[in-house]
N, C-alpha and C positions, 0 to 999 in steps of 0.2 A: 365499545369500540367497533361495532358493526353497523349495519344499516347503511343509510344513504347520506348521513351527515358528512360534511367535508372536514377532514383533519386539518387543523391549523399547525400542528406540529409534525415533524418527521422523525423517525427513528433511523439512525445512521450509525454504521460502524466507523467511528472517526479514525480508527487505525488505518483504514484504507486511504482516507484523505491525507493523513499525516505521512504515509509512505509515498503517496503520489507527489507530495510537496518537495521531497528531497531525492526521489528515485533517480532522476536523470543526472543530478549533480553527483551523487555517489557512484552511479554506474560509469560515468565518464572516466573515472580514475581506476577502473578495474579492467584488466586485460581479459575480456570476454567478448564473444560474438554479440553484436548489437542489432542483429536482424529482428524483425517484429516478433517472430516465433520465440526466439530466445529471451527477448525482453519480457514477453508475456509470461513465459514459464518462470522467469526469475521473480516477476511481480507476484504470481500466484504462490510460489514457494515461500516467498518472503511473508506474505499474509498468513500462510499456514504455520509459520514459525512464531508468529506473534499472537498474543491473546487478543480476542476481539474486545473492543471497548465501545459499547453502544451508548449513544446519547440521544435524548429526546429534546429537540430544539426547534424553534422556528427557523426557517431557512436562513434568514439574515444573520442570526446569531451563531449559526453553525460554524462558519469559517473563523470567527473571532475565537470561539471555544477551541477549535482544532489547533489554531496557531499557538495558543497558550499551553495546551496539553502536549503538542508535538515536542516542545522543549523538554518535557519530563522524560519522554521515551526516545529521544533522538539517538542516543548511544545504542539502545536495543534495536532500533530500526536499522541503523547503519550496519550493525553486526549481522542482522538477519538478511539484509540485502547482500552483503559480502558472502555469507555462507551459501545462500541460494545461488549466487553467481558461480561459485566454485562447483556446486552440484551440476548446474546446467553446462558449465564448461567441460566437465568430465563426461557428461552424457547428453550432448546436444540432440534435440529431436527434429531439427530442421534437415532438409535434404542438402547433402553436400553436392556442390556443383563442380 
């Protein structure tokens, strides 16, 4: 896996993609600041609360696989986003205007 050969497959943490797919939908129903800094902090905390799930796929099949696996973990993802939003709401790192 070294050298100059081009990799046909990619290794990707599909949990990141699964969170991205539902992040805005879940966040809209939570009373929390939605500035870019807070959203980024919530996203990072969410991923830190979830186990990484790495998959090796060709790019085209990645999204098909993510969609099917997302359903398995959707409850965990929603819970992690909610918990992360509560933490950020309690300790926002953005500047208050």
